[in-house]
VOFI-777055 format. One record per residue (C-alpha): residue in one letter; x, z, y. Coordinates in steps of 0.5 Angstrom, whole numbers, plus 500, padded with zeros to 3 digits. Last residue first. Layout:
BEGIN
{type:a&x:X&z:Z&y:Y}
...
***
This chain:
BEGIN
{type:n&x:921&z:087&y:808}
{type:s&x:922&z:094&y:804}
{type:y&x:920&z:090&y:798}
{type:s&x:927&z:091&y:795}
{type:i&x:930&z:087&y:788}
{type:r&x:936&z:090&y:786}
{type:p&x:932&z:094&y:780}
{type:d&x:933&z:087&y:777}
{type:i&x:927&z:086&y:771}
{type:v&x:923&z:092&y:772}
{type:a&x:922&z:091&y:779}
{type:y&x:920&z:084&y:778}
{type:l&x:916&z:086&y:774}
{type:v&x:912&z:090&y:779}
{type:d&x:910&z:084&y:782}
{type:v&x:909&z:080&y:777}
{type:l&x:903&z:085&y:774}
{type:l&x:901&z:084&y:782}
{type:n&x:900&z:077&y:780}
{type:i&x:896&z:078&y:774}
{type:a&x:891&z:082&y:777}
{type:l&x:890&z:078&y:782}
{type:v&x:888&z:073&y:776}
{type:f&x:884&z:077&y:772}
{type:f&x:880&z:079&y:778}
{type:v&x:878&z:071&y:780}
{type:t&x:876&z:071&y:773}
{type:l&x:872&z:076&y:773}
{type:l&x:869&z:073&y:779}
{type:t&x:867&z:067&y:776}
{type:l&x:864&z:070&y:770}
{type:s&x:860&z:074&y:775}
{type:q&x:858&z:069&y:779}
{type:i&x:856&z:064&y:774}
{type:v&x:852&z:069&y:770}
{type:p&x:849&z:071&y:776}
{type:y&x:847&z:064&y:778}
{type:d&x:844&z:061&y:772}
{type:r&x:843&z:053&y:774}
{type:q&x:841&z:052&y:767}
{type:t&x:847&z:047&y:766}
{type:a&x:852&z:052&y:770}
{type:g&x:851&z:057&y:766}
{type:a&x:853&z:054&y:760}
{type:v&x:859&z:051&y:764}
{type:i&x:860&z:059&y:766}
{type:g&x:860&z:061&y:759}
{type:q&x:864&z:056&y:756}
{type:g&x:869&z:058&y:761}
{type:i&x:869&z:065&y:759}
{type:g&x:870&z:065&y:752}
{type:p&x:865&z:061&y:746}
{type:i&x:870&z:057&y:743}
{type:g&x:866&z:050&y:742}
{type:f&x:872&z:046&y:742}
{type:i&x:871&z:041&y:748}
{type:n&x:867&z:046&y:751}
{type:e&x:873&z:051&y:751}
{type:l&x:878&z:045&y:753}
{type:i&x:875&z:045&y:759}
{type:l&x:875&z:052&y:761}
{type:s&x:881&z:054&y:758}
{type:g&x:885&z:052&y:766}
{type:s&x:881&z:057&y:768}
{type:l&x:885&z:062&y:765}
{type:l&x:891&z:057&y:765}
{type:a&x:892&z:058&y:772}
{type:g&x:892&z:065&y:772}
{type:l&x:898&z:065&y:767}
{type:y&x:901&z:060&y:772}
{type:l&x:902&z:066&y:776}
{type:g&x:905&z:069&y:771}
{type:a&x:910&z:065&y:768}
{type:v&x:912&z:062&y:775}
{type:t&x:914&z:069&y:778}
{type:v&x:918&z:071&y:770}
{type:v&x:921&z:064&y:771}
{type:p&x:923&z:066&y:778}
{type:i&x:926&z:073&y:775}
{type:l&x:929&z:070&y:769}
{type:a&x:935&z:067&y:771}
{type:n&x:938&z:073&y:773}
{type:r&x:937&z:076&y:766}
{type:l&x:940&z:069&y:762}
{type:a&x:946&z:068&y:767}
{type:h&x:950&z:075&y:767}
{type:r&x:948&z:079&y:759}
{type:g&x:945&z:073&y:756}
{type:l&x:949&z:067&y:758}
{type:v&x:956&z:071&y:759}
{type:v&x:955&z:075&y:753}
{type:m&x:954&z:067&y:749}
{type:e&x:960&z:064&y:752}
{type:p&x:964&z:070&y:750}
{type:l&x:968&z:074&y:755}
{type:g&x:975&z:072&y:756}
{type:k&x:975&z:075&y:763}
{type:s&x:975&z:068&y:767}
{type:r&x:968&z:067&y:764}
{type:a&x:965&z:073&y:767}
{type:t&x:969&z:071&y:773}
{type:r&x:965&z:064&y:773}
{type:v&x:959&z:068&y:772}
{type:y&x:960&z:072&y:778}
{type:d&x:962&z:066&y:782}
{type:q&x:955&z:063&y:781}
{type:r&x:954&z:056&y:777}
{type:l&x:951&z:058&y:771}
{type:t&x:946&z:061&y:775}
{type:e&x:944&z:054&y:778}
{type:l&x:944&z:052&y:771}
{type:i&x:940&z:057&y:768}
{type:h&x:935&z:057&y:774}
{type:a&x:934&z:049&y:773}
{type:r&x:933&z:050&y:765}
{type:t&x:928&z:056&y:766}
{type:m&x:924&z:052&y:770}
{type:r&x:924&z:046&y:766}
{type:t&x:922&z:050&y:760}
{type:i&x:916&z:054&y:764}
{type:f&x:913&z:047&y:766}
{type:a&x:913&z:045&y:759}
{type:s&x:911&z:051&y:756}
{type:y&x:904&z:051&y:760}
{type:g&x:903&z:044&y:758}
{type:w&x:904&z:045&y:751}
{type:a&x:901&z:051&y:750}
{type:l&x:894&z:049&y:752}
{type:i&x:895&z:043&y:747}
{type:l&x:897&z:048&y:742}
{type:v&x:892&z:053&y:743}
{type:p&x:886&z:048&y:744}
{type:w&x:888&z:045&y:737}
{type:i&x:890&z:052&y:733}
{type:v&x:884&z:054&y:736}
{type:k&x:878&z:053&y:730}
{type:q&x:883&z:052&y:724}
{type:i&x:885&z:058&y:726}
{type:h&x:879&z:062&y:726}
{type:s&x:877&z:058&y:720}
{type:v&x:883&z:061&y:715}
{type:p&x:883&z:068&y:719}
{type:d&x:876&z:069&y:717}
{type:v&x:873&z:076&y:720}
{type:w&x:879&z:079&y:723}
{type:l&x:881&z:073&y:726}
{type:p&x:874&z:072&y:729}
{type:q&x:870&z:066&y:727}
{type:y&x:868&z:061&y:731}
{type:r&x:862&z:056&y:728}
{type:l&x:863&z:049&y:727}
{type:p&x:869&z:049&y:724}
{type:p&x:874&z:044&y:727}
{type:s&x:874&z:037&y:724}
{type:w&x:877&z:033&y:719}
{type:g&x:877&z:025&y:717}
{type:a&x:884&z:024&y:718}
{type:v&x:883&z:017&y:723}
{type:l&x:876&z:018&y:726}
{type:v&x:875&z:026&y:726}
{type:l&x:882&z:028&y:727}
{type:v&x:884&z:021&y:732}
{type:l&x:878&z:022&y:736}
{type:l&x:879&z:030&y:736}
{type:v&x:887&z:029&y:738}
{type:m&x:884&z:024&y:743}
{type:l&x:879&z:028&y:747}
{type:a&x:884&z:034&y:747}
{type:v&x:890&z:030&y:751}
{type:w&x:885&z:027&y:756}
{type:f&x:883&z:035&y:757}
{type:n&x:890&z:037&y:757}
{type:p&x:891&z:032&y:764}
{type:i&x:898&z:028&y:761}
{type:a&x:903&z:030&y:766}
{type:h&x:906&z:037&y:764}
{type:g&x:907&z:036&y:757}
{type:s&x:910&z:029&y:758}
{type:i&x:915&z:032&y:763}
{type:t&x:916&z:037&y:757}
{type:v&x:917&z:032&y:752}
{type:t&x:922&z:028&y:756}
{type:r&x:926&z:033&y:759}
{type:i&x:927&z:036&y:752}
{type:l&x:929&z:030&y:749}
{type:y&x:934&z:028&y:755}
{type:d&x:937&z:035&y:755}
{type:p&x:938&z:034&y:747}
{type:w&x:941&z:027&y:749}
{type:k&x:946&z:030&y:754}
{type:d&x:945&z:030&y:761}
{type:q&x:946&z:039&y:761}
{type:y&x:947&z:041&y:754}
{type:i&x:947&z:049&y:756}
{type:a&x:941&z:048&y:760}
{type:a&x:937&z:044&y:755}
{type:v&x:939&z:049&y:750}
{type:i&x:936&z:055&y:755}
{type:g&x:930&z:051&y:757}
{type:l&x:928&z:050&y:750}
{type:p&x:930&z:057&y:748}
{type:i&x:925&z:059&y:754}
{type:s&x:919&z:054&y:752}
{type:i&x:918&z:056&y:745}
{type:v&x:917&z:063&y:744}
{type:m&x:915&z:064&y:751}
{type:s&x:910&z:058&y:750}
{type:l&x:907&z:061&y:744}
{type:v&x:906&z:068&y:746}
{type:f&x:902&z:065&y:753}
{type:i&x:898&z:061&y:748}
{type:y&x:896&z:066&y:743}
{type:l&x:895&z:071&y:748}
{type:t&x:890&z:066&y:753}
{type:l&x:887&z:065&y:746}
{type:q&x:886&z:072&y:745}
{type:a&x:883&z:074&y:752}
{type:t&x:879&z:068&y:752}
{type:v&x:875&z:071&y:745}
{type:p&x:875&z:078&y:748}
{type:l&x:871&z:076&y:754}
{type:r&x:865&z:072&y:751}
{type:r&x:862&z:077&y:747}
{type:q&x:863&z:083&y:752}
{type:v&x:862&z:079&y:758}
{type:i&x:856&z:077&y:755}
{type:q&x:853&z:083&y:753}
{type:s&x:856&z:086&y:761}
{type:i&x:851&z:080&y:763}
{type:p&x:845&z:083&y:760}
{type:e&x:840&z:078&y:757}
{type:r&x:835&z:075&y:760}
{type:t&x:835&z:068&y:757}
{type:s&x:835&z:064&y:763}
{type:l&x:836&z:068&y:769}
{type:s&x:842&z:072&y:766}
{type:t&x:841&z:079&y:767}
{type:g&x:845&z:084&y:772}
{type:g&x:852&z:082&y:775}
{type:f&x:856&z:086&y:772}
{type:e&x:851&z:092&y:770}
{type:g&x:856&z:098&y:771}
{type:n&x:853&z:101&y:778}
{type:v&x:859&z:097&y:782}
{type:l&x:858&z:090&y:779}
{type:s&x:850&z:091&y:779}
{type:w&x:851&z:093&y:787}
{type:m&x:854&z:087&y:788}
{type:w&x:848&z:082&y:785}
{type:k&x:844&z:086&y:790}
{type:g&x:847&z:087&y:796}
{type:y&x:848&z:079&y:795}
{type:q&x:840&z:077&y:794}
{type:v&x:838&z:082&y:800}
{type:y&x:843&z:078&y:804}
{type:i&x:840&z:072&y:801}
{type:p&x:833&z:074&y:803}
{type:d&x:828&z:074&y:797}
{type:s&x:825&z:069&y:794}
{type:l&x:830&z:067&y:788}
{type:g&x:828&z:075&y:785}
{type:l&x:827&z:073&y:779}
{type:a&x:820&z:075&y:779}
{type:d&x:819&z:072&y:785}
{type:r&x:822&z:065&y:783}
{type:i&x:817&z:065&y:777}
{type:q&x:811&z:067&y:782}
{type:q&x:813&z:061&y:786}
{type:y&x:813&z:056&y:781}
{type:q&x:807&z:058&y:778}
{type:q&x:803&z:058&y:784}
{type:a&x:806&z:051&y:786}
{type:s&x:803&z:049&y:780}
{type:v&x:807&z:046&y:773}
{type:y&x:805&z:039&y:771}
{type:t&x:808&z:039&y:763}
{type:g&x:816&z:038&y:762}
{type:g&x:816&z:042&y:756}
{type:e&x:812&z:048&y:760}
{type:e&x:818&z:053&y:758}
{type:s&x:824&z:048&y:758}
{type:r&x:822&z:045&y:766}
{type:l&x:819&z:052&y:768}
{type:i&x:826&z:055&y:767}
{type:v&x:830&z:049&y:771}
{type:s&x:826&z:050&y:776}
{type:a&x:827&z:057&y:777}
{type:p&x:834&z:056&y:776}
{type:d&x:834&z:050&y:782}
{type:g&x:839&z:046&y:783}
{type:p&x:843&z:043&y:788}
{type:l&x:850&z:047&y:790}
{type:v&x:850&z:051&y:797}
{type:r&x:847&z:057&y:794}
{type:m&x:852&z:057&y:788}
{type:a&x:857&z:056&y:794}
{type:g&x:855&z:062&y:798}
{type:f&x:856&z:067&y:792}
{type:i&x:862&z:064&y:790}
{type:l&x:865&z:064&y:797}
{type:l&x:862&z:072&y:799}
{type:s&x:865&z:074&y:792}
{type:a&x:872&z:071&y:794}
{type:l&x:872&z:074&y:800}
{type:i&x:869&z:082&y:796}
{type:l&x:875&z:081&y:791}
{type:t&x:881&z:080&y:797}
{type:p&x:877&z:086&y:801}
{type:i&x:878&z:089&y:794}
{type:f&x:885&z:087&y:792}
{type:l&x:888&z:089&y:800}
{type:l&x:889&z:096&y:798}
{type:l&x:893&z:094&y:792}
{type:r&x:897&z:091&y:795}
{type:m&x:899&z:095&y:800}
{type:t&x:900&z:100&y:796}
{type:l&x:905&z:096&y:792}
{type:y&x:909&z:095&y:798}
{type:g&x:910&z:102&y:800}
{type:t&x:911&z:104&y:793}
{type:m&x:917&z:098&y:793}
***
């Protein structure tokens, strides 16, 4: 176990470096020039001379060789500047992260807690009532949640709320500790929509693995000893069935961080996803690179945490091979 985790930790930094190279390269391949965007916004669409254009590129460091630009960006990640400054607003990216990261983290926490509270009990009920009407109902709801794109559901929800109910979320995002009512109104629908898709997959996984565990010999032995069904389910079946569920939940949580990008923009939530899209519209390379790499970092960290949870849930698991 210790050797395996040590190897994973040693691979952590090379994986981040490889991701940074891919992200940095993608930004230079995509069309668009931040200098042109900035000049258009400053000059109001008027004619800009080649000298002015070159001056803004030199000031932004875009005239430097590619390897110099990459080295400066990587050094800014190491020295605490976290990517330097925004090309369009000149705001330090560390301040952007401090402002946006808690919003995305809080949104993800809501979705994760709500999904776990809903999906695991639903998976248990579906397994207990296999091929009966509760099982059919739960499977229908979960398959729909997994199959329908969450951005389409978000657009339909907004359409119904605005046109039919005459209600729309607050325009400004307020932290929970500042205005709880406005905060809940702002995040309630993206949380419910993302939790529907997230919990749908976890529910199906819980159901499948509990059914598989209930067919094992040690479960039949526990029943033959006269143990109550709830004891058999909770002490013997559920503990072993949760191992693959935790795996899927952890890996899917990483996808959830990136999947919230669209819904943050649809509902106007100022998180990491909205920051990436705002940077993309301005061709703001440092902002896009730094926020995307931050997302990659958390995905890798979550995957590592899942491996540690394996041993906590079932100490019999060995990583020696």
